[in-house]
C-alpha positions as CSV (number, residue, x, y, z in Angstrom):
1,M,71.3,209.8,-17.8
2,K,67.8,209.3,-16.3
3,A,68.3,205.5,-16.1
4,K,71.6,206.1,-14.2
5,L,70.0,208.5,-11.8
6,M,67.1,206.1,-11.1
7,G,69.7,203.3,-10.5
8,L,71.1,205.3,-7.7
9,F,67.8,205.4,-5.9
10,K,67.2,201.7,-6.3
11,D,70.7,200.8,-5.0
12,E,70.3,199.4,-1.5
13,T,73.9,198.1,-0.8
14,G,74.7,200.6,1.9
15,Q,71.3,200.2,3.6
16,A,72.2,196.9,5.3
17,M,75.3,198.5,6.9
18,T,73.2,201.3,8.2
19,E,70.7,198.9,9.7
20,Y,73.5,196.9,11.4
21,G,75.0,200.1,12.8
22,L,71.6,201.1,14.3
23,I,71.1,197.7,15.8
24,L,74.7,197.8,17.3
25,A,74.0,201.2,18.7
26,L,70.7,200.1,20.3
27,I,72.4,197.1,21.9
28,A,75.2,199.3,23.3
29,V,72.6,201.7,24.8
30,V,70.8,198.7,26.4
31,V,74.0,197.3,27.9
32,I,75.0,200.7,29.3
33,V,71.6,201.3,30.9
34,A,71.6,197.7,32.3
35,L,75.0,198.1,33.8
36,G,74.2,201.5,35.2
37,A,71.0,200.0,36.8
38,I,72.8,197.1,38.5
39,G,76.2,198.7,39.0
40,G,75.7,199.4,42.7
41,Q,74.4,195.9,43.4
42,L,77.4,194.4,41.6
43,N,79.8,196.6,43.6
44,T,78.2,195.5,46.9
45,F,78.4,191.9,45.8
46,F,82.1,192.0,44.9
47,E,82.9,193.9,48.1
48,T,81.2,191.1,50.1
49,I,83.2,188.5,48.3
50,K,86.4,190.5,48.9
51,T,85.6,190.8,52.6
52,A,84.8,187.1,52.9
53,L,88.2,186.2,51.3
54,G,90.0,188.4,53.8
55,G,90.9,191.2,51.4
């Protein structure tokens, strides 16, 4: 029984998925912040292109 319980503490198979999930969440936060920071500039840029094309 004790060996089985200790085996549960040494089992690290789910740990990699948790790490990948945290990395993915961090990347998503960085992308959202970056798009929020340059969103106004992108909108102005595309409006300029639209106006130049006669839209």
